[in-house]
PDB file of N, CA, C and O in Angstrom:
ATOM      1  N   MET A   1      64.886 135.925  -2.008  1.00  0.00           N
ATOM      2  CA  MET A   1      63.814 136.830  -1.661  1.00  0.00           C
ATOM      3  C   MET A   1      64.387 138.128  -1.096  1.00  0.00           C
ATOM      4  O   MET A   1      63.897 139.219  -1.389  1.00  0.00           O
ATOM      5  N   LYS A   2      65.420 137.990  -0.292  1.00  0.00           N
ATOM      6  CA  LYS A   2      66.030 139.173   0.307  1.00  0.00           C
ATOM      7  C   LYS A   2      66.625 140.076  -0.773  1.00  0.00           C
ATOM      8  O   LYS A   2      66.537 141.301  -0.688  1.00  0.00           O
ATOM      9  N   SER A   3      67.237 139.454  -1.798  1.00  0.00           N
ATOM     10  CA  SER A   3      67.822 140.238  -2.886  1.00  0.00           C
ATOM     11  C   SER A   3      66.754 140.979  -3.664  1.00  0.00           C
ATOM     12  O   SER A   3      66.960 142.122  -4.073  1.00  0.00           O
ATOM     13  N   ALA A   4      65.617 140.339  -3.872  1.00  0.00           N
ATOM     14  CA  ALA A   4      64.521 140.993  -4.589  1.00  0.00           C
ATOM     15  C   ALA A   4      64.000 142.176  -3.800  1.00  0.00           C
ATOM     16  O   ALA A   4      63.686 143.222  -4.368  1.00  0.00           O
ATOM     17  N   SER A   5      63.906 142.007  -2.475  1.00  0.00           N
ATOM     18  CA  SER A   5      63.453 143.115  -1.629  1.00  0.00           C
ATOM     19  C   SER A   5      64.458 144.260  -1.664  1.00  0.00           C
ATOM     20  O   SER A   5      64.080 145.431  -1.704  1.00  0.00           O
ATOM     21  N   SER A   6      65.741 143.909  -1.649  1.00  0.00           N
ATOM     22  CA  SER A   6      66.778 144.944  -1.721  1.00  0.00           C
ATOM     23  C   SER A   6      66.715 145.673  -3.047  1.00  0.00           C
ATOM     24  O   SER A   6      66.874 146.892  -3.098  1.00  0.00           O
ATOM     25  N   GLY A   7      66.484 144.930  -4.124  1.00  0.00           N
ATOM     26  CA  GLY A   7      66.375 145.548  -5.444  1.00  0.00           C
ATOM     27  C   GLY A   7      65.195 146.487  -5.509  1.00  0.00           C
ATOM     28  O   GLY A   7      65.291 147.566  -6.093  1.00  0.00           O
ATOM     29  N   SER A   8      64.078 146.090  -4.915  1.00  0.00           N
ATOM     30  CA  SER A   8      62.901 146.960  -4.897  1.00  0.00           C
ATOM     31  C   SER A   8      63.166 148.198  -4.067  1.00  0.00           C
ATOM     32  O   SER A   8      62.745 149.297  -4.429  1.00  0.00           O
ATOM     33  N   TYR A   9      63.873 148.023  -2.936  1.00  0.00           N
ATOM     34  CA  TYR A   9      64.205 149.159  -2.093  1.00  0.00           C
ATOM     35  C   TYR A   9      65.117 150.132  -2.829  1.00  0.00           C
ATOM     36  O   TYR A   9      64.929 151.346  -2.751  1.00  0.00           O
ATOM     37  N   LEU A  10      66.106 149.600  -3.543  1.00  0.00           N
ATOM     38  CA  LEU A  10      67.008 150.461  -4.303  1.00  0.00           C
ATOM     39  C   LEU A  10      66.252 151.221  -5.385  1.00  0.00           C
ATOM     40  O   LEU A  10      66.553 152.382  -5.663  1.00  0.00           O
ATOM     41  N   LEU A  11      65.270 150.564  -5.992  1.00  0.00           N
ATOM     42  CA  LEU A  11      64.465 151.225  -7.000  1.00  0.00           C
ATOM     43  C   LEU A  11      63.663 152.360  -6.379  1.00  0.00           C
ATOM     44  O   LEU A  11      63.544 153.435  -6.968  1.00  0.00           O
ATOM     45  N   ALA A  12      63.113 152.125  -5.192  1.00  0.00           N
ATOM     46  CA  ALA A  12      62.315 153.155  -4.521  1.00  0.00           C
ATOM     47  C   ALA A  12      63.165 154.356  -4.135  1.00  0.00           C
ATOM     48  O   ALA A  12      62.652 155.473  -4.069  1.00  0.00           O
ATOM     49  N   LYS A  13      64.441 154.153  -3.880  1.00  0.00           N
ATOM     50  CA  LYS A  13      65.332 155.242  -3.503  1.00  0.00           C
ATOM     51  C   LYS A  13      65.821 156.043  -4.709  1.00  0.00           C
ATOM     52  O   LYS A  13      66.381 157.128  -4.550  1.00  0.00           O
ATOM     53  N   ARG A  14      65.609 155.511  -5.910  1.00  0.00           N
ATOM     54  CA  ARG A  14      66.074 156.198  -7.110  1.00  0.00           C
ATOM     55  C   ARG A  14      65.240 157.445  -7.364  1.00  0.00           C
ATOM     56  O   ARG A  14      64.080 157.525  -6.958  1.00  0.00           O
ATOM     57  N   ALA A  15      65.833 158.399  -8.028  1.00  0.00           N
ATOM     58  CA  ALA A  15      65.145 159.651  -8.326  1.00  0.00           C
ATOM     59  C   ALA A  15      64.011 159.460  -9.322  1.00  0.00           C
ATOM     60  O   ALA A  15      63.104 160.290  -9.390  1.00  0.00           O
ATOM     61  N   LYS A  16      64.049 158.384 -10.093  1.00  0.00           N
ATOM     62  CA  LYS A  16      63.037 158.155 -11.123  1.00  0.00           C
ATOM     63  C   LYS A  16      61.839 157.366 -10.600  1.00  0.00           C
ATOM     64  O   LYS A  16      60.998 156.944 -11.394  1.00  0.00           O
ATOM     65  N   PHE A  17      61.740 157.159  -9.299  1.00  0.00           N
ATOM     66  CA  PHE A  17      60.666 156.331  -8.752  1.00  0.00           C
ATOM     67  C   PHE A  17      59.280 156.872  -9.108  1.00  0.00           C
ATOM     68  O   PHE A  17      58.384 156.098  -9.445  1.00  0.00           O
ATOM     69  N   ASP A  18      59.100 158.177  -9.038  1.00  0.00           N
ATOM     70  CA  ASP A  18      57.801 158.769  -9.379  1.00  0.00           C
ATOM     71  C   ASP A  18      57.445 158.510 -10.840  1.00  0.00           C
ATOM     72  O   ASP A  18      56.294 158.215 -11.162  1.00  0.00           O
ATOM     73  N   ASP A  19      58.436 158.620 -11.720  1.00  0.00           N
ATOM     74  CA  ASP A  19      58.197 158.350 -13.139  1.00  0.00           C
ATOM     75  C   ASP A  19      57.822 156.888 -13.369  1.00  0.00           C
ATOM     76  O   ASP A  19      56.925 156.583 -14.156  1.00  0.00           O
ATOM     77  N   ILE A  20      58.515 155.992 -12.678  1.00  0.00           N
ATOM     78  CA  ILE A  20      58.261 154.566 -12.845  1.00  0.00           C
ATOM     79  C   ILE A  20      56.868 154.207 -12.336  1.00  0.00           C
ATOM     80  O   ILE A  20      56.136 153.464 -12.990  1.00  0.00           O
ATOM     81  N   SER A  21      56.505 154.731 -11.177  1.00  0.00           N
ATOM     82  CA  SER A  21      55.173 154.414 -10.648  1.00  0.00           C
ATOM     83  C   SER A  21      54.074 155.016 -11.516  1.00  0.00           C
ATOM     84  O   SER A  21      53.009 154.416 -11.657  1.00  0.00           O
ATOM     85  N   ALA A  22      54.310 156.182 -12.097  1.00  0.00           N
ATOM     86  CA  ALA A  22      53.313 156.773 -13.004  1.00  0.00           C
ATOM     87  C   ALA A  22      53.159 155.914 -14.258  1.00  0.00           C
ATOM     88  O   ALA A  22      52.049 155.738 -14.759  1.00  0.00           O
ATOM     89  N   ARG A  23      54.280 155.375 -14.770  1.00  0.00           N
ATOM     90  CA  ARG A  23      54.207 154.486 -15.938  1.00  0.00           C
ATOM     91  C   ARG A  23      53.446 153.213 -15.619  1.00  0.00           C
ATOM     92  O   ARG A  23      52.669 152.723 -16.439  1.00  0.00           O
ATOM     93  N   LEU A  24      53.670 152.678 -14.425  1.00  0.00           N
ATOM     94  CA  LEU A  24      52.950 151.468 -14.036  1.00  0.00           C
ATOM     95  C   LEU A  24      51.446 151.708 -13.939  1.00  0.00           C
ATOM     96  O   LEU A  24      50.649 150.867 -14.354  1.00  0.00           O
ATOM     97  N   LEU A  25      51.067 152.849 -13.393  1.00  0.00           N
ATOM     98  CA  LEU A  25      49.644 153.153 -13.246  1.00  0.00           C
ATOM     99  C   LEU A  25      48.978 153.433 -14.588  1.00  0.00           C
ATOM    100  O   LEU A  25      47.794 153.144 -14.762  1.00  0.00           O
ATOM    101  N   ALA A  26      49.717 153.989 -15.530  1.00  0.00           N
ATOM    102  CA  ALA A  26      49.149 154.356 -16.829  1.00  0.00           C
ATOM    103  C   ALA A  26      49.318 153.257 -17.879  1.00  0.00           C
ATOM    104  O   ALA A  26      48.947 153.442 -19.038  1.00  0.00           O
ATOM    105  N   LEU A  27      49.871 152.127 -17.480  1.00  0.00           N
ATOM    106  CA  LEU A  27      50.172 151.053 -18.420  1.00  0.00           C
ATOM    107  C   LEU A  27      48.903 150.471 -19.025  1.00  0.00           C
ATOM    108  O   LEU A  27      47.939 150.181 -18.316  1.00  0.00           O
ATOM    109  N   ASP A  28      48.914 150.304 -20.338  1.00  0.00           N
ATOM    110  CA  ASP A  28      47.788 149.700 -21.056  1.00  0.00           C
ATOM    111  C   ASP A  28      47.996 148.187 -21.063  1.00  0.00           C
ATOM    112  O   ASP A  28      48.867 147.676 -21.767  1.00  0.00           O
ATOM    113  N   THR A  29      47.199 147.485 -20.284  1.00  0.00           N
ATOM    114  CA  THR A  29      47.401 146.045 -20.132  1.00  0.00           C
ATOM    115  C   THR A  29      47.091 145.262 -21.403  1.00  0.00           C
ATOM    116  O   THR A  29      47.633 144.175 -21.604  1.00  0.00           O
ATOM    117  N   THR A  30      46.233 145.793 -22.256  1.00  0.00           N
ATOM    118  CA  THR A  30      45.958 145.078 -23.515  1.00  0.00           C
ATOM    119  C   THR A  30      47.177 145.111 -24.427  1.00  0.00           C
ATOM    120  O   THR A  30      47.469 144.131 -25.112  1.00  0.00           O
ATOM    121  N   VAL A  31      47.887 146.233 -24.438  1.00  0.00           N
ATOM    122  CA  VAL A  31      49.112 146.334 -25.239  1.00  0.00           C
ATOM    123  C   VAL A  31      50.185 145.416 -24.654  1.00  0.00           C
ATOM    124  O   VAL A  31      50.906 144.745 -25.392  1.00  0.00           O
ATOM    125  N   LEU A  32      50.287 145.391 -23.330  1.00  0.00           N
ATOM    126  CA  LEU A  32      51.263 144.523 -22.679  1.00  0.00           C
ATOM    127  C   LEU A  32      50.968 143.058 -22.981  1.00  0.00           C
ATOM    128  O   LEU A  32      51.891 142.285 -23.238  1.00  0.00           O
ATOM    129  N   LYS A  33      49.700 142.666 -22.954  1.00  0.00           N
ATOM    130  CA  LYS A  33      49.315 141.291 -23.270  1.00  0.00           C
ATOM    131  C   LYS A  33      49.630 140.970 -24.729  1.00  0.00           C
ATOM    132  O   LYS A  33      50.087 139.869 -25.036  1.00  0.00           O
ATOM    133  N   ASP A  34      49.391 141.919 -25.625  1.00  0.00           N
ATOM    134  CA  ASP A  34      49.708 141.713 -27.037  1.00  0.00           C
ATOM    135  C   ASP A  34      51.207 141.501 -27.237  1.00  0.00           C
ATOM    136  O   ASP A  34      51.615 140.618 -27.990  1.00  0.00           O
ATOM    137  N   ILE A  35      52.020 142.305 -26.568  1.00  0.00           N
ATOM    138  CA  ILE A  35      53.478 142.165 -26.660  1.00  0.00           C
ATOM    139  C   ILE A  35      53.891 140.802 -26.120  1.00  0.00           C
ATOM    140  O   ILE A  35      54.720 140.120 -26.722  1.00  0.00           O
ATOM    141  N   LYS A  36      53.318 140.405 -24.990  1.00  0.00           N
ATOM    142  CA  LYS A  36      53.636 139.105 -24.382  1.00  0.00           C
ATOM    143  C   LYS A  36      53.302 137.963 -25.335  1.00  0.00           C
ATOM    144  O   LYS A  36      54.104 137.050 -25.531  1.00  0.00           O
ATOM    145  N   ASP A  37      52.120 138.023 -25.919  1.00  0.00           N
ATOM    146  CA  ASP A  37      51.705 136.955 -26.835  1.00  0.00           C
ATOM    147  C   ASP A  37      52.597 136.881 -28.064  1.00  0.00           C
ATOM    148  O   ASP A  37      52.941 135.792 -28.524  1.00  0.00           O
ATOM    149  N   ARG A  38      52.970 138.040 -28.596  1.00  0.00           N
ATOM    150  CA  ARG A  38      53.831 138.057 -29.774  1.00  0.00           C
ATOM    151  C   ARG A  38      55.232 137.535 -29.451  1.00  0.00           C
ATOM    152  O   ARG A  38      55.822 136.803 -30.246  1.00  0.00           O
ATOM    153  N   MET A  39      55.768 137.913 -28.277  1.00  0.00           N
ATOM    154  CA  MET A  39      57.087 137.412 -27.874  1.00  0.00           C
ATOM    155  C   MET A  39      57.040 135.918 -27.603  1.00  0.00           C
ATOM    156  O   MET A  39      57.973 135.190 -27.941  1.00  0.00           O
ATOM    157  N   LYS A  40      55.957 135.463 -26.996  1.00  0.00           N
ATOM    158  CA  LYS A  40      55.813 134.041 -26.702  1.00  0.00           C
ATOM    159  C   LYS A  40      55.779 133.222 -27.986  1.00  0.00           C
ATOM    160  O   LYS A  40      56.250 132.085 -28.015  1.00  0.00           O
ATOM    161  N   ALA A  41      55.219 133.803 -29.052  1.00  0.00           N
ATOM    162  CA  ALA A  41      55.165 133.125 -30.346  1.00  0.00           C
ATOM    163  C   ALA A  41      56.504 133.166 -31.078  1.00  0.00           C
ATOM    164  O   ALA A  41      56.644 132.576 -32.149  1.00  0.00           O
ATOM    165  N   GLY A  42      57.491 133.864 -30.501  1.00  0.00           N
ATOM    166  CA  GLY A  42      58.815 133.916 -31.104  1.00  0.00           C
ATOM    167  C   GLY A  42      59.039 135.108 -32.015  1.00  0.00           C
ATOM    168  O   GLY A  42      60.078 135.205 -32.669  1.00  0.00           O
ATOM    169  N   GLU A  43      58.088 136.004 -32.062  1.00  0.00           N
ATOM    170  CA  GLU A  43      58.202 137.174 -32.931  1.00  0.00           C
ATOM    171  C   GLU A  43      59.121 138.221 -32.287  1.00  0.00           C
ATOM    172  O   GLU A  43      59.103 138.413 -31.072  1.00  0.00           O
ATOM    173  N   HIS A  44      59.916 138.888 -33.114  1.00  0.00           N
ATOM    174  CA  HIS A  44      60.739 140.006 -32.656  1.00  0.00           C
ATOM    175  C   HIS A  44      59.860 141.251 -32.669  1.00  0.00           C
ATOM    176  O   HIS A  44      59.436 141.705 -33.732  1.00  0.00           O
ATOM    177  N   VAL A  45      59.589 141.796 -31.500  1.00  0.00           N
ATOM    178  CA  VAL A  45      58.654 142.912 -31.373  1.00  0.00           C
ATOM    179  C   VAL A  45      59.425 144.224 -31.404  1.00  0.00           C
ATOM    180  O   VAL A  45      60.341 144.435 -30.609  1.00  0.00           O
ATOM    181  N   LYS A  46      59.051 145.099 -32.322  1.00  0.00           N
ATOM    182  CA  LYS A  46      59.626 146.438 -32.399  1.00  0.00           C
ATOM    183  C   LYS A  46      58.629 147.435 -31.846  1.00  0.00           C
ATOM    184  O   LYS A  46      57.418 147.251 -31.968  1.00  0.00           O
ATOM    185  N   VAL A  47      59.139 148.481 -31.243  1.00  0.00           N
ATOM    186  CA  VAL A  47      58.281 149.526 -30.689  1.00  0.00           C
ATOM    187  C   VAL A  47      57.716 150.353 -31.837  1.00  0.00           C
ATOM    188  O   VAL A  47      58.459 150.928 -32.633  1.00  0.00           O
ATOM    189  N   GLU A  48      56.398 150.402 -31.907  1.00  0.00           N
ATOM    190  CA  GLU A  48      55.742 151.148 -32.983  1.00  0.00           C
ATOM    191  C   GLU A  48      54.836 152.256 -32.472  1.00  0.00           C
ATOM    192  O   GLU A  48      54.550 153.205 -33.201  1.00  0.00           O
ATOM    193  N   THR A  49      54.380 152.149 -31.228  1.00  0.00           N
ATOM    194  CA  THR A  49      53.449 153.143 -30.684  1.00  0.00           C
ATOM    195  C   THR A  49      53.956 153.640 -29.335  1.00  0.00           C
ATOM    196  O   THR A  49      54.789 152.985 -28.710  1.00  0.00           O
ATOM    197  N   PRO A  50      53.470 154.776 -28.885  1.00  0.00           N
ATOM    198  CA  PRO A  50      53.854 155.262 -27.544  1.00  0.00           C
ATOM    199  C   PRO A  50      53.422 154.294 -26.427  1.00  0.00           C
ATOM    200  O   PRO A  50      54.099 154.193 -25.404  1.00  0.00           O
ATOM    201  N   GLU A  51      52.306 153.590 -26.618  1.00  0.00           N
ATOM    202  CA  GLU A  51      51.849 152.631 -25.614  1.00  0.00           C
ATOM    203  C   GLU A  51      52.824 151.457 -25.508  1.00  0.00           C
ATOM    204  O   GLU A  51      53.099 150.974 -24.409  1.00  0.00           O
ATOM    205  N   GLN A  52      53.345 151.000 -26.646  1.00  0.00           N
ATOM    206  CA  GLN A  52      54.332 149.931 -26.628  1.00  0.00           C
ATOM    207  C   GLN A  52      55.633 150.417 -25.989  1.00  0.00           C
ATOM    208  O   GLN A  52      56.282 149.670 -25.258  1.00  0.00           O
ATOM    209  N   LYS A  53      56.008 151.644 -26.256  1.00  0.00           N
ATOM    210  CA  LYS A  53      57.216 152.215 -25.643  1.00  0.00           C
ATOM    211  C   LYS A  53      57.080 152.234 -24.131  1.00  0.00           C
ATOM    212  O   LYS A  53      58.033 151.926 -23.415  1.00  0.00           O
ATOM    213  N   ALA A  54      55.887 152.599 -23.635  1.00  0.00           N
ATOM    214  CA  ALA A  54      55.652 152.625 -22.189  1.00  0.00           C
ATOM    215  C   ALA A  54      55.779 151.218 -21.599  1.00  0.00           C
ATOM    216  O   ALA A  54      56.324 151.052 -20.508  1.00  0.00           O
ATOM    217  N   CYS A  55      55.285 150.217 -22.308  1.00  0.00           N
ATOM    218  CA  CYS A  55      55.396 148.831 -21.838  1.00  0.00           C
ATOM    219  C   CYS A  55      56.858 148.390 -21.780  1.00  0.00           C
ATOM    220  O   CYS A  55      57.280 147.762 -20.810  1.00  0.00           O
ATOM    221  N   PHE A  56      57.618 148.716 -22.806  1.00  0.00           N
ATOM    222  CA  PHE A  56      59.031 148.340 -22.818  1.00  0.00           C
ATOM    223  C   PHE A  56      59.820 149.100 -21.749  1.00  0.00           C
ATOM    224  O   PHE A  56      60.782 148.565 -21.197  1.00  0.00           O
ATOM    225  N   ASP A  57      59.429 150.327 -21.456  1.00  0.00           N
ATOM    226  CA  ASP A  57      60.080 151.076 -20.376  1.00  0.00           C
ATOM    227  C   ASP A  57      59.861 150.389 -19.029  1.00  0.00           C
ATOM    228  O   ASP A  57      60.781 150.296 -18.217  1.00  0.00           O
ATOM    229  N   VAL A  58      58.639 149.907 -18.797  1.00  0.00           N
ATOM    230  CA  VAL A  58      58.346 149.184 -17.556  1.00  0.00           C
ATOM    231  C   VAL A  58      59.145 147.882 -17.503  1.00  0.00           C
ATOM    232  O   VAL A  58      59.662 147.515 -16.448  1.00  0.00           O
ATOM    233  N   LEU A  59      59.246 147.190 -18.626  1.00  0.00           N
ATOM    234  CA  LEU A  59      60.040 145.958 -18.666  1.00  0.00           C
ATOM    235  C   LEU A  59      61.507 146.236 -18.367  1.00  0.00           C
ATOM    236  O   LEU A  59      62.165 145.437 -17.701  1.00  0.00           O
ATOM    237  N   ASP A  60      62.025 147.358 -18.853  1.00  0.00           N
ATOM    238  CA  ASP A  60      63.410 147.741 -18.545  1.00  0.00           C
ATOM    239  C   ASP A  60      63.590 148.018 -17.055  1.00  0.00           C
ATOM    240  O   ASP A  60      64.609 147.658 -16.467  1.00  0.00           O
ATOM    241  N   ASP A  61      62.588 148.664 -16.450  1.00  0.00           N
ATOM    242  CA  ASP A  61      62.660 148.935 -15.010  1.00  0.00           C
ATOM    243  C   ASP A  61      62.659 147.635 -14.215  1.00  0.00           C
ATOM    244  O   ASP A  61      63.407 147.501 -13.247  1.00  0.00           O
ATOM    245  N   LEU A  62      61.828 146.679 -14.615  1.00  0.00           N
ATOM    246  CA  LEU A  62      61.795 145.383 -13.943  1.00  0.00           C
ATOM    247  C   LEU A  62      63.097 144.630 -14.152  1.00  0.00           C
ATOM    248  O   LEU A  62      63.548 143.901 -13.269  1.00  0.00           O
ATOM    249  N   ASP A  63      63.695 144.804 -15.313  1.00  0.00           N
ATOM    250  CA  ASP A  63      64.985 144.185 -15.609  1.00  0.00           C
ATOM    251  C   ASP A  63      66.053 144.720 -14.656  1.00  0.00           C
ATOM    252  O   ASP A  63      66.906 143.966 -14.188  1.00  0.00           O
ATOM    253  N   ALA A  64      66.006 146.010 -14.374  1.00  0.00           N
ATOM    254  CA  ALA A  64      66.984 146.616 -13.464  1.00  0.00           C
ATOM    255  C   ALA A  64      66.843 146.044 -12.055  1.00  0.00           C
ATOM    256  O   ALA A  64      67.841 145.827 -11.368  1.00  0.00           O
ATOM    257  N   ILE A  65      65.619 145.803 -11.631  1.00  0.00           N
ATOM    258  CA  ILE A  65      65.403 145.206 -10.307  1.00  0.00           C
ATOM    259  C   ILE A  65      65.890 143.764 -10.305  1.00  0.00           C
ATOM    260  O   ILE A  65      66.516 143.318  -9.343  1.00  0.00           O
ATOM    261  N   GLY A  66      65.603 143.035 -11.378  1.00  0.00           N
ATOM    262  CA  GLY A  66      66.003 141.634 -11.468  1.00  0.00           C
ATOM    263  C   GLY A  66      67.509 141.437 -11.443  1.00  0.00           C
ATOM    264  O   GLY A  66      67.984 140.349 -11.116  1.00  0.00           O
ATOM    265  N   GLY A  67      68.263 142.467 -11.781  1.00  0.00           N
ATOM    266  CA  GLY A  67      69.712 142.373 -11.752  1.00  0.00           C
ATOM    267  C   GLY A  67      70.269 142.209 -10.352  1.00  0.00           C
ATOM    268  O   GLY A  67      71.411 141.781 -10.186  1.00  0.00           O
ATOM    269  N   HIS A  68      69.467 142.548  -9.330  1.00  0.00           N
ATOM    270  CA  HIS A  68      69.915 142.427  -7.941  1.00  0.00           C
ATOM    271  C   HIS A  68      69.524 141.088  -7.318  1.00  0.00           C
ATOM    272  O   HIS A  68      69.887 140.806  -6.176  1.00  0.00           O
ATOM    273  N   VAL A  69      68.789 140.266  -8.059  1.00  0.00           N
ATOM    274  CA  VAL A  69      68.331 138.967  -7.548  1.00  0.00           C
ATOM    275  C   VAL A  69      69.284 137.891  -8.036  1.00  0.00           C
ATOM    276  O   VAL A  69      69.416 137.672  -9.240  1.00  0.00           O
ATOM    277  N   LYS A  70      69.950 137.218  -7.101  1.00  0.00           N
ATOM    278  CA  LYS A  70      70.918 136.185  -7.467  1.00  0.00           C
ATOM    279  C   LYS A  70      70.219 135.048  -8.197  1.00  0.00           C
ATOM    280  O   LYS A  70      69.178 134.565  -7.753  1.00  0.00           O
ATOM    281  N   GLY A  71      70.795 134.622  -9.320  1.00  0.00           N
ATOM    282  CA  GLY A  71      70.264 133.511 -10.081  1.00  0.00           C
ATOM    283  C   GLY A  71      69.193 133.899 -11.077  1.00  0.00           C
ATOM    284  O   GLY A  71      68.722 133.048 -11.832  1.00  0.00           O
ATOM    285  N   SER A  72      68.795 135.165 -11.100  1.00  0.00           N
ATOM    286  CA  SER A  72      67.767 135.572 -12.057  1.00  0.00           C
ATOM    287  C   SER A  72      68.370 135.664 -13.456  1.00  0.00           C
ATOM    288  O   SER A  72      69.587 135.742 -13.623  1.00  0.00           O
ATOM    289  N   ILE A  73      67.510 135.652 -14.430  1.00  0.00           N
ATOM    290  CA  ILE A  73      67.964 135.734 -15.816  1.00  0.00           C
ATOM    291  C   ILE A  73      68.724 137.036 -16.044  1.00  0.00           C
ATOM    292  O   ILE A  73      69.731 137.061 -16.753  1.00  0.00           O
ATOM    293  N   THR A  74      68.239 138.113 -15.442  1.00  0.00           N
ATOM    294  CA  THR A  74      68.894 139.405 -15.627  1.00  0.00           C
ATOM    295  C   THR A  74      70.276 139.430 -14.991  1.00  0.00           C
ATOM    296  O   THR A  74      71.214 139.969 -15.579  1.00  0.00           O
ATOM    297  N   SER A  75      70.418 138.853 -13.791  1.00  0.00           N
ATOM    298  CA  SER A  75      71.749 138.846 -13.169  1.00  0.00           C
ATOM    299  C   SER A  75      72.715 137.991 -13.980  1.00  0.00           C
ATOM    300  O   SER A  75      73.901 138.307 -14.078  1.00  0.00           O
ATOM    301  N   LYS A  76      72.201 136.901 -14.565  1.00  0.00           N
ATOM    302  CA  LYS A  76      73.050 136.080 -15.435  1.00  0.00           C
ATOM    303  C   LYS A  76      73.456 136.852 -16.686  1.00  0.00           C
ATOM    304  O   LYS A  76      74.589 136.740 -17.155  1.00  0.00           O
ATOM    305  N   LYS A  77      72.523 137.637 -17.222  1.00  0.00           N
ATOM    306  CA  LYS A  77      72.832 138.452 -18.397  1.00  0.00           C
ATOM    307  C   LYS A  77      73.909 139.487 -18.051  1.00  0.00           C
ATOM    308  O   LYS A  77      74.833 139.707 -18.833  1.00  0.00           O
ATOM    309  N   PHE A  78      73.786 140.118 -16.882  1.00  0.00           N
ATOM    310  CA  PHE A  78      74.788 141.104 -16.461  1.00  0.00           C
ATOM    311  C   PHE A  78      76.156 140.444 -16.297  1.00  0.00           C
ATOM    312  O   PHE A  78      77.169 141.006 -16.714  1.00  0.00           O
ATOM    313  N   MET A  79      76.191 139.248 -15.688  1.00  0.00           N
ATOM    314  CA  MET A  79      77.466 138.544 -15.511  1.00  0.00           C
ATOM    315  C   MET A  79      78.064 138.149 -16.856  1.00  0.00           C
ATOM    316  O   MET A  79      79.271 138.275 -17.060  1.00  0.00           O
ATOM    317  N   ARG A  80      77.214 137.665 -17.787  1.00  0.00           N
ATOM    318  CA  ARG A  80      77.697 137.286 -19.112  1.00  0.00           C
ATOM    319  C   ARG A  80      78.302 138.493 -19.822  1.00  0.00           C
ATOM    320  O   ARG A  80      79.350 138.374 -20.457  1.00  0.00           O
ATOM    321  N   ASN A  81      77.656 139.650 -19.721  1.00  0.00           N
ATOM    322  CA  ASN A  81      78.185 140.864 -20.346  1.00  0.00           C
ATOM    323  C   ASN A  81      79.491 141.291 -19.698  1.00  0.00           C
ATOM    324  O   ASN A  81      80.402 141.762 -20.378  1.00  0.00           O
ATOM    325  N   GLU A  82      79.582 141.129 -18.385  1.00  0.00           N
ATOM    326  CA  GLU A  82      80.808 141.499 -17.687  1.00  0.00           C
ATOM    327  C   GLU A  82      81.964 140.594 -18.098  1.00  0.00           C
ATOM    328  O   GLU A  82      83.071 141.076 -18.337  1.00  0.00           O
ATOM    329  N   VAL A  83      81.721 139.298 -18.183  1.00  0.00           N
ATOM    330  CA  VAL A  83      82.759 138.347 -18.607  1.00  0.00           C
ATOM    331  C   VAL A  83      83.183 138.648 -20.039  1.00  0.00           C
ATOM    332  O   VAL A  83      84.373 138.649 -20.353  1.00  0.00           O
ATOM    333  N   TRP A  84      82.202 138.904 -20.909  1.00  0.00           N
ATOM    334  CA  TRP A  84      82.523 139.208 -22.302  1.00  0.00           C
ATOM    335  C   TRP A  84      83.412 140.446 -22.392  1.00  0.00           C
ATOM    336  O   TRP A  84      84.385 140.463 -23.146  1.00  0.00           O
ATOM    337  N   SER A  85      83.074 141.486 -21.619  1.00  0.00           N
ATOM    338  CA  SER A  85      83.868 142.707 -21.702  1.00  0.00           C
ATOM    339  C   SER A  85      85.283 142.486 -21.166  1.00  0.00           C
ATOM    340  O   SER A  85      86.235 143.073 -21.682  1.00  0.00           O
ATOM    341  N   LEU A  86      85.431 141.648 -20.139  1.00  0.00           N
ATOM    342  CA  LEU A  86      86.761 141.359 -19.621  1.00  0.00           C
ATOM    343  C   LEU A  86      87.592 140.571 -20.624  1.00  0.00           C
ATOM    344  O   LEU A  86      88.790 140.814 -20.770  1.00  0.00           O
ATOM    345  N   LEU A  87      86.960 139.631 -21.311  1.00  0.00           N
ATOM    346  CA  LEU A  87      87.693 138.810 -22.279  1.00  0.00           C
ATOM    347  C   LEU A  87      87.986 139.541 -23.583  1.00  0.00           C
ATOM    348  O   LEU A  87      89.018 139.303 -24.211  1.00  0.00           O
ATOM    349  N   SER A  88      87.094 140.418 -23.987  1.00  0.00           N
ATOM    350  CA  SER A  88      87.293 141.064 -25.272  1.00  0.00           C
ATOM    351  C   SER A  88      88.377 142.136 -25.238  1.00  0.00           C
ATOM    352  O   SER A  88      88.928 142.487 -26.282  1.00  0.00           O
ATOM    353  N   PHE A  89      88.691 142.661 -24.053  1.00  0.00           N
ATOM    354  CA  PHE A  89      89.720 143.693 -23.966  1.00  0.00           C
ATOM    355  C   PHE A  89      91.013 143.155 -23.374  1.00  0.00           C
ATOM    356  O   PHE A  89      91.925 143.926 -23.072  1.00  0.00           O
ATOM    357  N   ALA A  90      91.102 141.851 -23.206  1.00  0.00           N
ATOM    358  CA  ALA A  90      92.313 141.269 -22.633  1.00  0.00           C
ATOM    359  C   ALA A  90      93.342 140.991 -23.703  1.00  0.00           C
ATOM    360  O   ALA A  90      94.429 140.498 -23.402  1.00  0.00           O
TER     361      ALA A  90
END
């Protein structure tokens, strides 16, 4: 929980905080639900509209916060990428 709070605090200190909060407020929840349902069904979702792009931008922002939470899927992904890069250039 402390790591999640720290990640949120770091996000708030970033220069892009105003942009991120504006995207969250303008987010079309029906498009987000459609993307969720399609991903849950196993479909590979490509960005086709500006509304979908906004949803994926918000997901990327949440991914950045999740990287600071120990044991989260995002932190595991970051560690896996780090290990891969260390092994591939050795």
